C-alpha positions in Angstrom: 49.5 -71.4 205.4 52.9 -72.7 204.4 55.4 -74.8 206.2 58.8 -73.8 207.3 60.4 -75.5 204.4 62.6 -74.5 201.5 60.8 -76.7 198.9 57.3 -76.9 197.6 55.0 -79.4 199.0 54.0 -80.8 195.6 56.2 -83.7 194.4 56.2 -86.3 191.7 55.9 -90.0 192.3 59.1 -92.1 192.5 60.2 -93.9 189.4 60.0 -97.6 190.3 62.9 -99.9 189.9 65.5 -97.7 188.3 65.6 -94.4 190.0 64.9 -92.5 193.2 63.6 -88.9 193.5 64.2 -88.2 197.2 60.6 -88.7 198.3 58.5 -91.8 198.4 55.1 -90.6 197.4 52.9 -87.6 196.8 49.6 -88.4 198.5 47.7 -85.8 200.4 46.6 -87.5 203.7 49.3 -89.7 205.2 48.8 -91.6 208.4 52.0 -91.6 210.4 53.0 -92.7 213.9 50.6 -91.0 216.4 52.8 -88.1 217.3 51.9 -84.5 217.3 53.7 -81.5 215.8 54.6 -79.5 212.7 57.3 -79.7 210.1 59.8 -78.6 207.6 63.5 -78.8 207.1 66.1 -78.2 204.6 68.3 -80.6 202.8 71.7 -79.7 201.3 72.9 -81.8 198.6 76.2 -83.4 198.4 77.3 -86.9 198.0 80.1 -88.6 199.8 83.1 -90.7 198.9 83.1 -94.3 197.8 80.7 -96.6 199.6 80.2 -100.3 200.0 77.2 -102.5 200.4 76.4 -104.3 197.2 76.4 -103.5 193.5 75.2 -100.1 192.3 71.4 -100.0 192.6 68.6 -97.7 191.7 69.5 -94.0 191.2 67.6 -91.0 192.5 65.8 -89.2 189.8 66.9 -91.1 186.7 68.1 -94.3 185.2 69.5 -95.4 181.8 72.9 -93.9 182.2 74.6 -93.4 178.8 78.0 -92.4 177.6 78.3 -90.0 175.0 82.1 -84.7 177.6 85.4 -81.3 177.6 86.3 -77.8 178.1 86.4 -74.6 176.1 87.7 -71.2 177.2 85.8 -67.9 176.9 83.7 -65.6 179.0 80.2 -66.8 179.5 77.7 -64.4 178.0 74.9 -63.3 180.3 76.5 -65.1 183.2 75.4 -64.1 186.7 78.4 -62.5 188.6 80.0 -64.9 190.9 81.0 -64.2 194.5 84.0 -65.5 196.4 83.9 -67.6 199.5 86.6 -67.5 202.1 85.0 -69.9 204.5 82.2 -72.5 204.6 80.1 -73.9 207.4 78.7 -77.4 207.3 75.3 -78.2 208.7 75.4 -80.8 211.4 72.5 -82.9 212.6 71.4 -82.8 216.2 71.8 -86.5 216.6 75.1 -86.7 214.7 73.6 -88.8 211.9 73.9 -86.5 208.9 76.2 -87.8 206.3 76.6 -85.0 203.8 80.1 -84.8 202.6 81.2 -81.2 203.1 84.9 -81.6 203.9 86.6 -79.6 206.7 84.8 -76.4 207.5 88.1 -74.8 208.5 90.7 -73.7 206.0 88.4 -74.0 203.0 90.0 -72.7 199.8 88.6 -69.6 198.3 86.3 -70.5 195.4 83.1 -69.6 193.5 80.0 -69.9 195.5 76.6 -71.2 194.3 74.1 -68.4 194.4 71.4 -70.9 195.5 73.0 -72.9 198.4 76.0 -70.6 199.0 78.3 -73.7 199.0 81.6 -73.6 197.2 81.2 -75.0 193.7 83.0 -78.2 192.8 81.3 -78.8 189.5 79.4 -76.1 187.5 76.0 -76.8 185.9 75.8 -74.8 182.7 72.8 -74.6 180.3 72.2 -72.7 177.1 71.4 -69.5 179.0 75.0 -69.7 180.4 74.0 -69.1 184.0 76.0 -71.3 186.4 74.9 -73.1 189.6 76.6 -75.9 191.5 75.9 -79.3 190.1 74.1 -80.4 193.3 71.5 -77.7 193.1 70.9 -78.4 189.4 70.7 -82.1 190.1 68.1 -81.5 192.9 66.0 -79.4 190.5 66.1 -81.9 187.7 66.0 -85.2 189.6 63.8 -84.3 192.6 61.7 -81.3 191.6 61.4 -82.5 188.0 62.2 -78.9 186.8 64.4 -78.0 183.9 64.0 -74.2 184.4 67.1 -72.2 185.1 66.7 -70.9 188.6 68.0 -67.5 187.6 66.3 -66.6 184.3 63.7 -69.4 184.2 64.8 -70.6 180.7 63.8 -74.2 180.1 67.0 -76.1 179.8 66.6 -79.3 177.9 70.2 -80.2 178.4 72.9 -79.1 180.9 76.6 -79.8 181.2 78.5 -80.4 184.5 82.0 -79.1 184.2 84.9 -77.7 186.2 85.4 -74.9 183.6 84.5 -71.5 185.1 84.3 -69.4 181.9 83.4 -71.4 178.8 79.8 -71.0 177.4 77.4 -73.8 176.9 78.0 -73.6 173.1 81.7 -73.9 173.5 81.4 -76.8 175.9 79.0 -78.5 173.6 81.4 -78.3 170.6 83.8 -80.6 172.4 83.2 -84.3 172.7 81.5 -85.1 176.0 82.3 -88.7 177.0 79.8 -89.2 179.8 76.1 -88.5 180.0 72.9 -89.4 181.8 70.2 -89.8 179.2 67.3 -89.9 181.6 68.1 -86.5 183.1 69.7 -85.2 179.9 73.0 -84.2 181.7 76.4 -84.4 180.0 79.7 -84.4 181.8 83.1 -83.2 180.7 85.0 -85.5 183.1 84.6 -88.8 184.8 84.9 -87.2 188.2 81.8 -85.1 187.6 79.9 -88.2 186.3 81.0 -90.4 189.3 80.1 -87.7 191.8 76.6 -87.2 190.3 75.9 -91.0 190.0 77.0 -91.4 193.6 74.6 -88.6 194.9 71.7 -90.4 193.2 72.3 -93.7 195.1 70.5 -94.8 198.2 73.3 -93.9 200.6 73.0 -94.4 204.3 72.7 -91.0 206.1 74.8 -92.2 209.1 78.0 -90.3 209.3 80.3 -93.3 209.8 78.5 -95.7 207.4 79.4 -96.1 203.7 76.5 -98.4 202.8 74.6 -97.8 199.6 71.5 -100.1 199.0 70.7 -101.6 195.7 67.0 -102.2 196.5 66.0 -98.6 197.1 64.1 -97.3 200.1 63.0 -100.7 201.5 66.6 -102.1 201.7 67.9 -98.8 203.1 65.2 -98.8 205.8 66.1 -102.4 206.8 69.8 -101.5 206.9 69.2 -98.5 209.1 67.0 -100.4 211.5 69.2 -103.4 211.9 72.7 -101.8 211.8 72.0 -98.5 213.5 68.8 -99.1 215.5 67.2 -96.0 214.0 64.6 -95.1 211.5 63.5 -92.5 209.0 60.6 -90.1 209.3 58.1 -91.5 206.8 56.5 -88.1 206.1 59.9 -86.6 205.3 60.7 -89.5 203.0 57.4 -88.9 201.1 57.5 -85.2 200.8 60.9 -83.7 201.5 63.0 -82.9 198.5 66.3 -84.4 199.7 68.6 -87.1 198.5 68.9 -90.3 200.6 72.0 -89.3 202.5 70.5 -85.9 203.4 67.7 -87.3 205.5 67.9 -87.6 209.3 67.9 -90.8 211.3 66.0 -91.0 214.6 65.6 -93.2 217.6 62.0 -93.8 218.6 62.3 -91.0 221.3 63.9 -88.6 218.8 61.2 -89.3 216.2 58.5 -88.4 218.7 60.2 -85.1 219.4 60.6 -84.6 215.6 56.9 -85.0 215.1 55.8 -82.9 218.1 58.4 -80.1 218.4 60.8 -80.2 215.5 64.5 -79.8 215.6 65.0 -76.2 216.9 66.2 -74.9 213.5 62.9 -73.4 212.4 61.1 -76.7 211.8 58.5 -77.0 214.5 57.2 -80.5 213.8 54.6 -82.2 211.7 51.1 -80.7 212.3 48.4 -83.0 213.5 44.6 -82.9 212.7 42.9 -82.4 216.0 39.8 -84.2 214.8 41.2 -87.5 213.4 44.7 -87.4 215.0 46.5 -87.8 211.7 49.9 -86.2 211.2 50.7 -84.3 208.0 53.9 -83.1 206.4 53.1 -79.4 206.6 50.3 -76.9 207.3 49.2 -76.7 203.7 48.5 -80.5 203.7 46.7 -80.2 207.0 44.6 -77.3 205.7 43.7 -79.3 202.5 42.7 -82.2 204.7 40.5 -80.2 207.0 38.9 -78.4 204.1 38.0 -81.7 202.4 37.1 -83.8 205.5 36.0 -81.5 208.2 33.5 -78.6 208.4 34.8 -75.0 208.3 33.6 -71.8 209.9 32.3 -69.7 207.1 33.2 -66.5 209.0 36.8 -67.6 209.4 37.0 -68.6 205.7 35.5 -65.2 204.7 38.0 -63.3 206.8 41.0 -65.3 205.5 41.7 -67.1 208.7 40.9 -70.5 207.3 44.5 -71.3 206.6 45.6 -70.7 210.2 44.9 -74.2 211.2 
């Protein structure tokens, strides 16, 4: 049984010290506050403007930023046709704490739309297959999902270039000097703006809408900031398993967190499921099923009839 969630439940462990991957861990059974419910949710990636709160700290999904980016001009071979956007709608959190920078949802300029997230593209991510996505979706795949595959043709892309150029091929872009790069994620940039936007998205940015704090100590420092300055907290299960950047996570009061665990948020996510035997909450139904299969007896008739996953 799968959860109402856009991303797979399997994740990689965080890279200590230097980088953040959006989830804190990848263990199977996780004890959480004793609330009931089921889960999922979807994060949309986009960083915000400049923030304050200390020197730049660990980055999400990669470290060791190097410098080593420009444009060409030709039609991209094999490129997926792009569609045009005349309007854009920004997701808003129920408690008003989402801090994804989306700009004004009204009077948005027409522009190319990413075929994954349907957001207007600010910077294109281009690999050797010349298929284009927005840089946020590509960054999410490389930094959080640890995947280098092109989402369109599944070609393994060892290196990608983030650019504002709509037409030039990867080969043409690569032939020009690229002044900025991220060596850990093997991403090159043809402008400082693209580099700065990407590095900012990888920071531990506070999700609160009116807060521009970015913590240099990773999750522990950000949790302390959220608790002391906003009197709120993160959902630990979402931090461990949800493929979202720091600023995309929701903040909750204690009462809101109980509702989040038991009933969800009314957008298709119905809460984190709880084992009825040991009263342990899990991120999604797949994790609950694995837990029950390993730790509790099953009805062989239900398993034989394929009902075992309907926990």
